[in-house]
PyMOL Python script that loads the backbone (N, CA, C, O; Angstrom):
from pymol import cmd

cmd.read_pdbstr("""\
ATOM      1  N   UNK A   1      30.184 164.037 161.825  1.00  0.00           N
ATOM      2  CA  UNK A   1      31.628 163.827 161.078  1.00  0.00           C
ATOM      3  C   UNK A   1      32.917 163.041 161.331  1.00  0.00           C
ATOM      4  O   UNK A   1      33.420 162.980 162.453  1.00  0.00           O
ATOM      5  N   UNK A   2      33.398 162.487 160.336  1.00  0.00           N
ATOM      6  CA  UNK A   2      34.240 162.268 160.760  1.00  0.00           C
ATOM      7  C   UNK A   2      36.128 162.690 159.637  1.00  0.00           C
ATOM      8  O   UNK A   2      36.334 162.134 158.558  1.00  0.00           O
ATOM      9  N   UNK A   3      36.866 163.415 160.089  1.00  0.00           N
ATOM     10  CA  UNK A   3      37.624 163.753 160.169  1.00  0.00           C
ATOM     11  C   UNK A   3      38.894 163.550 160.658  1.00  0.00           C
ATOM     12  O   UNK A   3      39.192 163.211 161.803  1.00  0.00           O
ATOM     13  N   UNK A   4      39.721 163.802 159.614  1.00  0.00           N
ATOM     14  CA  UNK A   4      41.098 163.875 160.734  1.00  0.00           C
ATOM     15  C   UNK A   4      42.320 164.710 160.157  1.00  0.00           C
ATOM     16  O   UNK A   4      42.216 165.802 159.597  1.00  0.00           O
ATOM     17  N   UNK A   5      43.515 163.997 160.394  1.00  0.00           N
ATOM     18  CA  UNK A   5      44.546 165.356 160.246  1.00  0.00           C
ATOM     19  C   UNK A   5      45.271 165.007 158.859  1.00  0.00           C
ATOM     20  O   UNK A   5      45.962 163.993 158.769  1.00  0.00           O
ATOM     21  N   UNK A   6      45.102 165.814 157.870  1.00  0.00           N
ATOM     22  CA  UNK A   6      45.528 165.385 156.312  1.00  0.00           C
ATOM     23  C   UNK A   6      46.741 165.514 155.905  1.00  0.00           C
ATOM     24  O   UNK A   6      47.102 165.513 154.728  1.00  0.00           O
ATOM     25  N   UNK A   7      47.655 165.672 157.191  1.00  0.00           N
ATOM     26  CA  UNK A   7      49.152 165.945 157.244  1.00  0.00           C
ATOM     27  C   UNK A   7      49.759 165.641 158.953  1.00  0.00           C
ATOM     28  O   UNK A   7      49.229 164.888 159.770  1.00  0.00           O
ATOM     29  N   UNK A   8      51.110 166.549 159.173  1.00  0.00           N
ATOM     30  CA  UNK A   8      51.758 166.028 159.698  1.00  0.00           C
ATOM     31  C   UNK A   8      51.374 167.424 161.000  1.00  0.00           C
ATOM     32  O   UNK A   8      51.186 167.509 162.214  1.00  0.00           O
ATOM     33  N   UNK A   9      51.417 168.205 159.948  1.00  0.00           N
ATOM     34  CA  UNK A   9      50.901 169.715 160.955  1.00  0.00           C
ATOM     35  C   UNK A   9      52.507 170.160 161.334  1.00  0.00           C
ATOM     36  O   UNK A   9      53.483 169.477 161.644  1.00  0.00           O
ATOM     37  N   UNK A  10      52.272 171.974 161.122  1.00  0.00           N
ATOM     38  CA  UNK A  10      53.638 172.359 161.149  1.00  0.00           C
ATOM     39  C   UNK A  10      54.587 172.412 162.500  1.00  0.00           C
ATOM     40  O   UNK A  10      53.993 172.442 163.577  1.00  0.00           O
ATOM     41  N   UNK A  11      56.013 172.425 162.499  1.00  0.00           N
ATOM     42  CA  UNK A  11      56.522 172.829 163.802  1.00  0.00           C
ATOM     43  C   UNK A  11      56.571 173.927 163.869  1.00  0.00           C
ATOM     44  O   UNK A  11      56.402 174.548 164.918  1.00  0.00           O
ATOM     45  N   UNK A  12      56.908 174.633 162.337  1.00  0.00           N
ATOM     46  CA  UNK A  12      57.278 175.986 162.975  1.00  0.00           C
ATOM     47  C   UNK A  12      56.412 176.776 161.559  1.00  0.00           C
ATOM     48  O   UNK A  12      56.007 176.324 160.488  1.00  0.00           O
ATOM     49  N   UNK A  13      56.380 178.326 162.264  1.00  0.00           N
ATOM     50  CA  UNK A  13      55.875 179.006 161.181  1.00  0.00           C
ATOM     51  C   UNK A  13      56.407 179.543 160.050  1.00  0.00           C
ATOM     52  O   UNK A  13      57.496 180.116 160.067  1.00  0.00           O
ATOM     53  N   UNK A  14      55.458 179.359 158.637  1.00  0.00           N
ATOM     54  CA  UNK A  14      56.645 180.134 157.441  1.00  0.00           C
ATOM     55  C   UNK A  14      57.719 180.993 157.921  1.00  0.00           C
ATOM     56  O   UNK A  14      58.908 180.869 157.626  1.00  0.00           O
ATOM     57  N   UNK A  15      57.212 181.862 158.675  1.00  0.00           N
ATOM     58  CA  UNK A  15      58.527 183.159 158.246  1.00  0.00           C
ATOM     59  C   UNK A  15      59.647 182.353 158.658  1.00  0.00           C
ATOM     60  O   UNK A  15      60.622 182.364 157.906  1.00  0.00           O
ATOM     61  N   UNK A  16      59.699 181.640 159.730  1.00  0.00           N
ATOM     62  CA  UNK A  16      61.139 180.843 160.649  1.00  0.00           C
ATOM     63  C   UNK A  16      61.937 179.884 159.836  1.00  0.00           C
ATOM     64  O   UNK A  16      63.133 179.618 159.959  1.00  0.00           O
ATOM     65  N   UNK A  17      61.095 179.422 159.003  1.00  0.00           N
ATOM     66  CA  UNK A  17      61.744 178.148 158.567  1.00  0.00           C
ATOM     67  C   UNK A  17      63.021 178.814 157.316  1.00  0.00           C
ATOM     68  O   UNK A  17      63.935 178.000 157.441  1.00  0.00           O
ATOM     69  N   UNK A  18      63.378 179.640 156.459  1.00  0.00           N
ATOM     70  CA  UNK A  18      64.512 179.823 155.762  1.00  0.00           C
ATOM     71  C   UNK A  18      65.467 180.215 156.813  1.00  0.00           C
ATOM     72  O   UNK A  18      66.662 179.937 156.717  1.00  0.00           O
ATOM     73  N   UNK A  19      64.993 180.823 157.767  1.00  0.00           N
ATOM     74  CA  UNK A  19      66.350 181.119 159.128  1.00  0.00           C
ATOM     75  C   UNK A  19      66.703 179.471 159.548  1.00  0.00           C
ATOM     76  O   UNK A  19      67.600 178.792 159.048  1.00  0.00           O
ATOM     77  N   UNK A  20      65.898 179.114 160.429  1.00  0.00           N
ATOM     78  CA  UNK A  20      66.369 177.615 161.037  1.00  0.00           C
ATOM     79  C   UNK A  20      66.737 176.979 159.745  1.00  0.00           C
ATOM     80  O   UNK A  20      67.613 176.295 160.276  1.00  0.00           O
ATOM     81  N   UNK A  21      66.801 176.657 158.606  1.00  0.00           N
ATOM     82  CA  UNK A  21      67.109 175.766 157.796  1.00  0.00           C
ATOM     83  C   UNK A  21      68.103 176.242 156.737  1.00  0.00           C
ATOM     84  O   UNK A  21      68.607 175.237 156.235  1.00  0.00           O
ATOM     85  N   UNK A  22      68.533 177.217 156.257  1.00  0.00           N
ATOM     86  CA  UNK A  22      69.375 177.844 155.150  1.00  0.00           C
ATOM     87  C   UNK A  22      70.613 177.551 155.626  1.00  0.00           C
ATOM     88  O   UNK A  22      71.529 177.261 154.856  1.00  0.00           O
ATOM     89  N   UNK A  23      70.783 177.603 157.103  1.00  0.00           N
ATOM     90  CA  UNK A  23      72.577 177.419 157.250  1.00  0.00           C
ATOM     91  C   UNK A  23      72.764 176.116 157.279  1.00  0.00           C
ATOM     92  O   UNK A  23      73.973 175.936 157.129  1.00  0.00           O
ATOM     93  N   UNK A  24      71.999 174.721 157.435  1.00  0.00           N
ATOM     94  CA  UNK A  24      72.267 173.653 156.835  1.00  0.00           C
ATOM     95  C   UNK A  24      71.778 172.734 155.835  1.00  0.00           C
ATOM     96  O   UNK A  24      72.037 171.536 155.716  1.00  0.00           O
ATOM     97  N   UNK A  25      70.869 173.634 154.981  1.00  0.00           N
ATOM     98  CA  UNK A  25      70.593 172.898 153.809  1.00  0.00           C
ATOM     99  C   UNK A  25      70.625 174.299 152.764  1.00  0.00           C
ATOM    100  O   UNK A  25      70.352 175.449 153.108  1.00  0.00           O
ATOM    101  N   UNK A  26      70.905 173.985 151.845  1.00  0.00           N
ATOM    102  CA  UNK A  26      70.381 174.779 150.111  1.00  0.00           C
ATOM    103  C   UNK A  26      69.233 174.670 149.534  1.00  0.00           C
ATOM    104  O   UNK A  26      68.728 173.548 149.584  1.00  0.00           O
ATOM    105  N   UNK A  27      68.659 175.489 148.998  1.00  0.00           N
ATOM    106  CA  UNK A  27      67.427 175.334 148.311  1.00  0.00           C
ATOM    107  C   UNK A  27      67.438 174.306 147.168  1.00  0.00           C
ATOM    108  O   UNK A  27      66.407 173.794 146.733  1.00  0.00           O
ATOM    109  N   UNK A  28      68.709 174.032 146.698  1.00  0.00           N
ATOM    110  CA  UNK A  28      68.903 172.445 145.866  1.00  0.00           C
ATOM    111  C   UNK A  28      68.792 171.517 146.362  1.00  0.00           C
ATOM    112  O   UNK A  28      68.153 170.535 145.983  1.00  0.00           O
ATOM    113  N   UNK A  29      69.485 171.678 147.444  1.00  0.00           N
ATOM    114  CA  UNK A  29      69.543 170.124 148.652  1.00  0.00           C
ATOM    115  C   UNK A  29      67.964 169.463 149.043  1.00  0.00           C
ATOM    116  O   UNK A  29      67.485 168.364 148.766  1.00  0.00           O
ATOM    117  N   UNK A  30      67.309 170.802 149.916  1.00  0.00           N
ATOM    118  CA  UNK A  30      65.787 169.830 149.054  1.00  0.00           C
ATOM    119  C   UNK A  30      65.306 169.816 148.317  1.00  0.00           C
ATOM    120  O   UNK A  30      64.229 169.338 148.675  1.00  0.00           O
ATOM    121  N   UNK A  31      65.252 170.056 147.146  1.00  0.00           N
ATOM    122  CA  UNK A  31      64.581 169.656 145.739  1.00  0.00           C
ATOM    123  C   UNK A  31      64.920 167.791 145.421  1.00  0.00           C
ATOM    124  O   UNK A  31      64.759 167.184 144.362  1.00  0.00           O
ATOM    125  N   UNK A  32      65.416 167.263 146.742  1.00  0.00           N
ATOM    126  CA  UNK A  32      65.286 165.792 146.630  1.00  0.00           C
ATOM    127  C   UNK A  32      65.346 165.468 147.712  1.00  0.00           C
ATOM    128  O   UNK A  32      66.205 165.801 148.528  1.00  0.00           O
ATOM    129  N   UNK A  33      64.104 164.512 147.932  1.00  0.00           N
ATOM    130  CA  UNK A  33      64.224 163.916 149.602  1.00  0.00           C
ATOM    131  C   UNK A  33      64.438 162.672 149.928  1.00  0.00           C
ATOM    132  O   UNK A  33      64.753 161.820 149.098  1.00  0.00           O
ATOM    133  N   UNK A  34      64.272 162.425 151.293  1.00  0.00           N
ATOM    134  CA  UNK A  34      65.088 161.483 151.837  1.00  0.00           C
ATOM    135  C   UNK A  34      64.608 160.059 151.288  1.00  0.00           C
ATOM    136  O   UNK A  34      65.482 159.208 151.454  1.00  0.00           O
ATOM    137  N   UNK A  35      63.542 159.617 150.729  1.00  0.00           N
ATOM    138  CA  UNK A  35      62.632 159.023 149.821  1.00  0.00           C
ATOM    139  C   UNK A  35      63.149 159.097 148.305  1.00  0.00           C
ATOM    140  O   UNK A  35      62.512 158.432 147.487  1.00  0.00           O
ATOM    141  N   UNK A  36      64.182 159.802 147.882  1.00  0.00           N
ATOM    142  CA  UNK A  36      64.622 159.877 146.717  1.00  0.00           C
ATOM    143  C   UNK A  36      64.003 160.618 145.949  1.00  0.00           C
ATOM    144  O   UNK A  36      64.468 160.956 144.861  1.00  0.00           O
ATOM    145  N   UNK A  37      62.595 161.078 146.485  1.00  0.00           N
ATOM    146  CA  UNK A  37      61.883 161.636 145.358  1.00  0.00           C
ATOM    147  C   UNK A  37      61.987 162.855 144.840  1.00  0.00           C
ATOM    148  O   UNK A  37      63.069 163.403 145.047  1.00  0.00           O
ATOM    149  N   UNK A  38      61.172 163.467 144.210  1.00  0.00           N
ATOM    150  CA  UNK A  38      62.472 165.144 143.609  1.00  0.00           C
ATOM    151  C   UNK A  38      61.113 165.983 143.813  1.00  0.00           C
ATOM    152  O   UNK A  38      59.979 165.728 143.409  1.00  0.00           O
ATOM    153  N   UNK A  39      61.529 166.923 144.468  1.00  0.00           N
ATOM    154  CA  UNK A  39      60.585 168.217 144.615  1.00  0.00           C
ATOM    155  C   UNK A  39      60.500 169.028 143.416  1.00  0.00           C
ATOM    156  O   UNK A  39      61.635 169.324 143.043  1.00  0.00           O
ATOM    157  N   UNK A  40      59.690 169.449 142.748  1.00  0.00           N
ATOM    158  CA  UNK A  40      59.649 170.969 142.143  1.00  0.00           C
ATOM    159  C   UNK A  40      59.269 171.679 142.715  1.00  0.00           C
ATOM    160  O   UNK A  40      58.140 171.594 143.198  1.00  0.00           O
ATOM    161  N   UNK A  41      60.059 172.675 142.895  1.00  0.00           N
ATOM    162  CA  UNK A  41      59.425 174.128 143.140  1.00  0.00           C
ATOM    163  C   UNK A  41      60.561 175.213 143.143  1.00  0.00           C
ATOM    164  O   UNK A  41      61.605 175.231 143.795  1.00  0.00           O
ATOM    165  N   UNK A  42      59.855 176.497 141.840  1.00  0.00           N
ATOM    166  CA  UNK A  42      61.044 177.643 141.289  1.00  0.00           C
ATOM    167  C   UNK A  42      61.322 178.366 142.822  1.00  0.00           C
ATOM    168  O   UNK A  42      62.428 178.510 143.344  1.00  0.00           O
ATOM    169  N   UNK A  43      60.057 178.758 143.363  1.00  0.00           N
ATOM    170  CA  UNK A  43      60.244 179.662 144.660  1.00  0.00           C
ATOM    171  C   UNK A  43      61.295 179.189 145.606  1.00  0.00           C
ATOM    172  O   UNK A  43      61.024 178.084 146.074  1.00  0.00           O
ATOM    173  N   UNK A  44      62.543 179.766 146.069  1.00  0.00           N
ATOM    174  CA  UNK A  44      63.538 179.555 147.055  1.00  0.00           C
ATOM    175  C   UNK A  44      63.025 179.329 148.435  1.00  0.00           C
ATOM    176  O   UNK A  44      63.195 178.296 149.083  1.00  0.00           O
ATOM    177  N   UNK A  45      62.252 180.604 148.901  1.00  0.00           N
ATOM    178  CA  UNK A  45      61.246 180.831 149.495  1.00  0.00           C
ATOM    179  C   UNK A  45      60.675 179.504 150.415  1.00  0.00           C
ATOM    180  O   UNK A  45      60.874 178.833 151.427  1.00  0.00           O
ATOM    181  N   UNK A  46      59.918 179.663 149.381  1.00  0.00           N
ATOM    182  CA  UNK A  46      58.948 178.260 149.587  1.00  0.00           C
ATOM    183  C   UNK A  46      59.192 176.934 149.660  1.00  0.00           C
ATOM    184  O   UNK A  46      58.296 176.188 150.054  1.00  0.00           O
ATOM    185  N   UNK A  47      60.393 176.453 149.306  1.00  0.00           N
ATOM    186  CA  UNK A  47      61.011 175.394 149.379  1.00  0.00           C
ATOM    187  C   UNK A  47      61.476 175.382 150.897  1.00  0.00           C
ATOM    188  O   UNK A  47      61.258 174.394 151.598  1.00  0.00           O
ATOM    189  N   UNK A  48      62.063 176.407 151.339  1.00  0.00           N
ATOM    190  CA  UNK A  48      62.037 176.119 152.723  1.00  0.00           C
ATOM    191  C   UNK A  48      60.966 176.178 154.127  1.00  0.00           C
ATOM    192  O   UNK A  48      61.069 175.682 155.249  1.00  0.00           O
ATOM    193  N   UNK A  49      59.730 177.173 153.365  1.00  0.00           N
ATOM    194  CA  UNK A  49      59.043 176.747 153.865  1.00  0.00           C
ATOM    195  C   UNK A  49      58.099 175.573 154.094  1.00  0.00           C
ATOM    196  O   UNK A  49      57.386 175.258 155.047  1.00  0.00           O
ATOM    197  N   UNK A  50      58.332 175.042 152.920  1.00  0.00           N
ATOM    198  CA  UNK A  50      57.490 173.180 152.942  1.00  0.00           C
ATOM    199  C   UNK A  50      58.540 172.004 153.241  1.00  0.00           C
ATOM    200  O   UNK A  50      58.306 170.796 153.191  1.00  0.00           O
ATOM    201  N   UNK A  51      59.583 172.549 153.518  1.00  0.00           N
ATOM    202  CA  UNK A  51      60.721 171.442 153.602  1.00  0.00           C
ATOM    203  C   UNK A  51      60.088 170.370 154.696  1.00  0.00           C
ATOM    204  O   UNK A  51      59.171 170.810 155.389  1.00  0.00           O
ATOM    205  N   UNK A  52      60.393 169.366 154.849  1.00  0.00           N
ATOM    206  CA  UNK A  52      60.080 168.054 155.665  1.00  0.00           C
ATOM    207  C   UNK A  52      60.670 168.717 156.980  1.00  0.00           C
ATOM    208  O   UNK A  52      60.025 168.367 157.969  1.00  0.00           O
ATOM    209  N   UNK A  53      61.779 169.628 157.278  1.00  0.00           N
ATOM    210  CA  UNK A  53      61.783 169.737 158.647  1.00  0.00           C
ATOM    211  C   UNK A  53      61.465 170.852 159.451  1.00  0.00           C
ATOM    212  O   UNK A  53      61.938 171.429 160.430  1.00  0.00           O
ATOM    213  N   UNK A  54      60.089 170.992 158.376  1.00  0.00           N
ATOM    214  CA  UNK A  54      59.462 172.629 158.882  1.00  0.00           C
ATOM    215  C   UNK A  54      58.046 171.850 159.453  1.00  0.00           C
ATOM    216  O   UNK A  54      57.232 172.517 160.092  1.00  0.00           O
ATOM    217  N   UNK A  55      57.817 170.470 159.197  1.00  0.00           N
ATOM    218  CA  UNK A  55      56.699 169.872 159.865  1.00  0.00           C
ATOM    219  C   UNK A  55      57.068 168.660 160.672  1.00  0.00           C
ATOM    220  O   UNK A  55      58.132 168.079 160.462  1.00  0.00           O
ATOM    221  N   UNK A  56      56.222 168.266 161.586  1.00  0.00           N
ATOM    222  CA  UNK A  56      56.054 167.278 162.426  1.00  0.00           C
ATOM    223  C   UNK A  56      56.277 166.319 162.506  1.00  0.00           C
ATOM    224  O   UNK A  56      55.348 165.788 161.896  1.00  0.00           O
ATOM    225  N   UNK A  57      57.137 165.273 162.977  1.00  0.00           N
ATOM    226  CA  UNK A  57      57.106 163.877 162.617  1.00  0.00           C
ATOM    227  C   UNK A  57      56.020 162.864 162.117  1.00  0.00           C
ATOM    228  O   UNK A  57      55.219 162.557 163.000  1.00  0.00           O
ATOM    229  N   UNK A  58      55.842 162.353 161.055  1.00  0.00           N
ATOM    230  CA  UNK A  58      54.536 161.532 160.145  1.00  0.00           C
ATOM    231  C   UNK A  58      54.143 160.719 160.978  1.00  0.00           C
ATOM    232  O   UNK A  58      52.932 160.597 161.163  1.00  0.00           O
ATOM    233  N   UNK A  59      55.173 159.868 161.777  1.00  0.00           N
ATOM    234  CA  UNK A  59      55.665 158.422 162.403  1.00  0.00           C
ATOM    235  C   UNK A  59      54.866 158.782 163.673  1.00  0.00           C
ATOM    236  O   UNK A  59      53.844 158.110 163.813  1.00  0.00           O
ATOM    237  N   UNK A  60      55.075 159.557 164.478  1.00  0.00           N
ATOM    238  CA  UNK A  60      54.341 160.022 165.570  1.00  0.00           C
ATOM    239  C   UNK A  60      53.072 160.813 165.572  1.00  0.00           C
ATOM    240  O   UNK A  60      52.530 160.933 166.670  1.00  0.00           O
ATOM    241  N   UNK A  61      52.689 161.189 164.878  1.00  0.00           N
ATOM    242  CA  UNK A  61      51.536 161.460 164.497  1.00  0.00           C
ATOM    243  C   UNK A  61      50.282 160.591 164.058  1.00  0.00           C
ATOM    244  O   UNK A  61      49.105 160.669 164.411  1.00  0.00           O
ATOM    245  N   UNK A  62      50.952 159.697 163.131  1.00  0.00           N
ATOM    246  CA  UNK A  62      50.264 158.533 163.093  1.00  0.00           C
ATOM    247  C   UNK A  62      49.702 157.446 164.214  1.00  0.00           C
ATOM    248  O   UNK A  62      48.687 156.789 164.446  1.00  0.00           O
ATOM    249  N   UNK A  63      51.226 157.722 164.839  1.00  0.00           N
ATOM    250  CA  UNK A  63      51.085 156.798 166.161  1.00  0.00           C
ATOM    251  C   UNK A  63      49.826 156.761 167.254  1.00  0.00           C
ATOM    252  O   UNK A  63      48.997 155.985 167.730  1.00  0.00           O
ATOM    253  N   UNK A  64      50.336 158.359 167.326  1.00  0.00           N
ATOM    254  CA  UNK A  64      49.285 158.905 168.441  1.00  0.00           C
ATOM    255  C   UNK A  64      48.007 158.992 167.668  1.00  0.00           C
ATOM    256  O   UNK A  64      46.994 159.143 168.351  1.00  0.00           O
ATOM    257  N   UNK A  65      47.850 158.918 166.233  1.00  0.00           N
ATOM    258  CA  UNK A  65      45.802 158.990 166.286  1.00  0.00           C
ATOM    259  C   UNK A  65      45.523 157.309 166.072  1.00  0.00           C
ATOM    260  O   UNK A  65      44.490 156.779 166.481  1.00  0.00           O
ATOM    261  N   UNK A  66      46.445 156.673 165.474  1.00  0.00           N
ATOM    262  CA  UNK A  66      46.552 154.728 165.961  1.00  0.00           C
ATOM    263  C   UNK A  66      46.113 154.314 167.492  1.00  0.00           C
ATOM    264  O   UNK A  66      45.233 153.555 167.897  1.00  0.00           O
ATOM    265  N   UNK A  67      46.913 154.978 168.053  1.00  0.00           N
ATOM    266  CA  UNK A  67      46.504 154.673 169.432  1.00  0.00           C
ATOM    267  C   UNK A  67      45.443 155.419 170.288  1.00  0.00           C
ATOM    268  O   UNK A  67      44.972 155.145 171.392  1.00  0.00           O
ATOM    269  N   UNK A  68      45.297 156.085 169.735  1.00  0.00           N
ATOM    270  CA  UNK A  68      43.385 156.853 170.344  1.00  0.00           C
ATOM    271  C   UNK A  68      42.359 156.291 169.865  1.00  0.00           C
ATOM    272  O   UNK A  68      41.207 156.438 170.272  1.00  0.00           O
ATOM    273  N   UNK A  69      42.834 155.411 168.700  1.00  0.00           N
ATOM    274  CA  UNK A  69      41.605 154.228 168.318  1.00  0.00           C
ATOM    275  C   UNK A  69      40.858 155.255 167.238  1.00  0.00           C
ATOM    276  O   UNK A  69      39.629 155.276 167.170  1.00  0.00           O
ATOM    277  N   UNK A  70      41.928 156.349 166.158  1.00  0.00           N
ATOM    278  CA  UNK A  70      40.713 157.410 165.410  1.00  0.00           C
ATOM    279  C   UNK A  70      41.118 156.923 163.973  1.00  0.00           C
ATOM    280  O   UNK A  70      40.641 157.372 162.931  1.00  0.00           O
ATOM    281  N   UNK A  71      42.437 155.553 164.112  1.00  0.00           N
ATOM    282  CA  UNK A  71      42.380 154.972 162.527  1.00  0.00           C
ATOM    283  C   UNK A  71      43.227 153.857 162.602  1.00  0.00           C
ATOM    284  O   UNK A  71      44.060 153.419 163.396  1.00  0.00           O
ATOM    285  N   UNK A  72      42.632 153.464 161.260  1.00  0.00           N
ATOM    286  CA  UNK A  72      43.302 151.872 160.965  1.00  0.00           C
ATOM    287  C   UNK A  72      44.166 152.293 159.610  1.00  0.00           C
ATOM    288  O   UNK A  72      43.746 152.729 158.538  1.00  0.00           O
ATOM    289  N   UNK A  73      45.666 151.978 160.085  1.00  0.00           N
ATOM    290  CA  UNK A  73      46.570 152.132 158.877  1.00  0.00           C
ATOM    291  C   UNK A  73      46.209 150.690 158.024  1.00  0.00           C
ATOM    292  O   UNK A  73      46.063 149.527 158.399  1.00  0.00           O
ATOM    293  N   UNK A  74      46.148 151.288 156.826  1.00  0.00           N
ATOM    294  CA  UNK A  74      45.374 150.338 155.540  1.00  0.00           C
ATOM    295  C   UNK A  74      46.827 150.453 154.395  1.00  0.00           C
ATOM    296  O   UNK A  74      47.048 149.573 153.564  1.00  0.00           O
ATOM    297  N   UNK A  75      47.675 151.647 154.551  1.00  0.00           N
ATOM    298  CA  UNK A  75      48.670 151.568 153.477  1.00  0.00           C
ATOM    299  C   UNK A  75      50.078 152.418 153.802  1.00  0.00           C
ATOM    300  O   UNK A  75      50.148 152.381 155.030  1.00  0.00           O
ATOM    301  N   UNK A  76      50.932 152.971 153.429  1.00  0.00           N
ATOM    302  CA  UNK A  76      51.994 153.803 153.398  1.00  0.00           C
ATOM    303  C   UNK A  76      52.344 154.522 151.957  1.00  0.00           C
ATOM    304  O   UNK A  76      52.657 153.682 151.114  1.00  0.00           O
ATOM    305  N   UNK A  77      52.360 155.588 151.578  1.00  0.00           N
ATOM    306  CA  UNK A  77      52.864 155.723 150.192  1.00  0.00           C
ATOM    307  C   UNK A  77      54.463 156.328 150.207  1.00  0.00           C
ATOM    308  O   UNK A  77      55.177 156.750 151.117  1.00  0.00           O
ATOM    309  N   UNK A  78      54.595 156.216 149.245  1.00  0.00           N
ATOM    310  CA  UNK A  78      55.974 156.604 149.140  1.00  0.00           C
ATOM    311  C   UNK A  78      55.756 157.917 147.875  1.00  0.00           C
ATOM    312  O   UNK A  78      55.161 157.710 146.817  1.00  0.00           O
ATOM    313  N   UNK A  79      56.310 159.119 148.222  1.00  0.00           N
ATOM    314  CA  UNK A  79      55.991 160.544 146.729  1.00  0.00           C
ATOM    315  C   UNK A  79      56.735 159.849 145.908  1.00  0.00           C
ATOM    316  O   UNK A  79      57.359 158.869 146.314  1.00  0.00           O
ATOM    317  N   UNK A  80      56.771 160.204 144.796  1.00  0.00           N
ATOM    318  CA  UNK A  80      57.530 159.827 143.899  1.00  0.00           C
ATOM    319  C   UNK A  80      57.853 161.582 143.508  1.00  0.00           C
ATOM    320  O   UNK A  80      59.061 161.815 143.463  1.00  0.00           O
ATOM    321  N   UNK A  81      57.341 162.271 143.351  1.00  0.00           N
ATOM    322  CA  UNK A  81      57.068 163.851 142.890  1.00  0.00           C
ATOM    323  C   UNK A  81      56.731 164.892 143.510  1.00  0.00           C
ATOM    324  O   UNK A  81      55.723 165.280 142.920  1.00  0.00           O
ATOM    325  N   UNK A  82      56.906 165.445 144.169  1.00  0.00           N
ATOM    326  CA  UNK A  82      56.106 166.873 145.180  1.00  0.00           C
ATOM    327  C   UNK A  82      56.376 167.924 143.742  1.00  0.00           C
ATOM    328  O   UNK A  82      57.347 168.048 142.995  1.00  0.00           O
ATOM    329  N   UNK A  83      54.960 168.610 143.783  1.00  0.00           N
ATOM    330  CA  UNK A  83      54.937 169.963 143.034  1.00  0.00           C
ATOM    331  C   UNK A  83      54.693 170.710 144.106  1.00  0.00           C
ATOM    332  O   UNK A  83      53.897 170.329 144.964  1.00  0.00           O
ATOM    333  N   UNK A  84      55.299 171.778 144.185  1.00  0.00           N
ATOM    334  CA  UNK A  84      55.567 172.978 145.426  1.00  0.00           C
ATOM    335  C   UNK A  84      55.012 174.824 144.593  1.00  0.00           C
ATOM    336  O   UNK A  84      55.701 175.307 143.695  1.00  0.00           O
ATOM    337  N   UNK A  85      53.830 175.497 145.086  1.00  0.00           N
ATOM    338  CA  UNK A  85      53.700 176.311 144.166  1.00  0.00           C
ATOM    339  C   UNK A  85      52.946 177.328 145.448  1.00  0.00           C
ATOM    340  O   UNK A  85      52.438 176.840 146.458  1.00  0.00           O
ATOM    341  N   UNK A  86      52.992 178.477 145.220  1.00  0.00           N
ATOM    342  CA  UNK A  86      52.154 179.293 146.292  1.00  0.00           C
ATOM    343  C   UNK A  86      50.658 179.576 145.509  1.00  0.00           C
ATOM    344  O   UNK A  86      49.731 180.059 146.159  1.00  0.00           O
ATOM    345  N   UNK A  87      50.531 179.309 144.375  1.00  0.00           N
ATOM    346  CA  UNK A  87      49.479 179.689 144.057  1.00  0.00           C
ATOM    347  C   UNK A  87      48.668 180.484 142.986  1.00  0.00           C
ATOM    348  O   UNK A  87      49.219 181.571 142.812  1.00  0.00           O
ATOM    349  N   UNK A  88      48.025 180.398 142.534  1.00  0.00           N
ATOM    350  CA  UNK A  88      48.210 181.439 141.397  1.00  0.00           C
ATOM    351  C   UNK A  88      48.101 180.966 140.098  1.00  0.00           C
ATOM    352  O   UNK A  88      48.232 179.755 139.916  1.00  0.00           O
ATOM    353  N   UNK A  89      47.810 181.955 138.846  1.00  0.00           N
ATOM    354  CA  UNK A  89      47.501 181.474 137.316  1.00  0.00           C
ATOM    355  C   UNK A  89      48.494 181.702 137.191  1.00  0.00           C
ATOM    356  O   UNK A  89      49.065 182.309 138.097  1.00  0.00           O
ATOM    357  N   UNK A  90      49.379 181.240 135.715  1.00  0.00           N
ATOM    358  CA  UNK A  90      50.361 181.243 134.798  1.00  0.00           C
ATOM    359  C   UNK A  90      51.843 181.033 135.400  1.00  0.00           C
ATOM    360  O   UNK A  90      52.865 181.465 134.867  1.00  0.00           O
ATOM    361  N   UNK A  91      51.777 180.180 136.792  1.00  0.00           N
ATOM    362  CA  UNK A  91      53.114 180.131 136.874  1.00  0.00           C
ATOM    363  C   UNK A  91      53.865 178.960 136.163  1.00  0.00           C
ATOM    364  O   UNK A  91      55.093 178.889 136.221  1.00  0.00           O
TER     365      UNK A  91
END
""", "prot")
cmd.dss("prot")
cmd.show_as("cartoon", "prot")
cmd.util.cbc("prot")
cmd.orient("prot")
């Protein structure tokens, strides 16, 4: 089987994120990314749980996988829009 990480992986548990980030960032400030893209999320708790700061640095994760010979980098994408939902129908 050939599988790899689908993302950078979390630095913090979801329950820690709001406490770690809310003194530095407002929910509204997390609706715009460093790339200039927009995050659509109506749930203020979820926007903190899914903030980029809650995840490991993707560049170091990609570098580690490349250095281990697990991947060959062929493209880099920039998100335009991110939609966050906790799941369920009718949201």
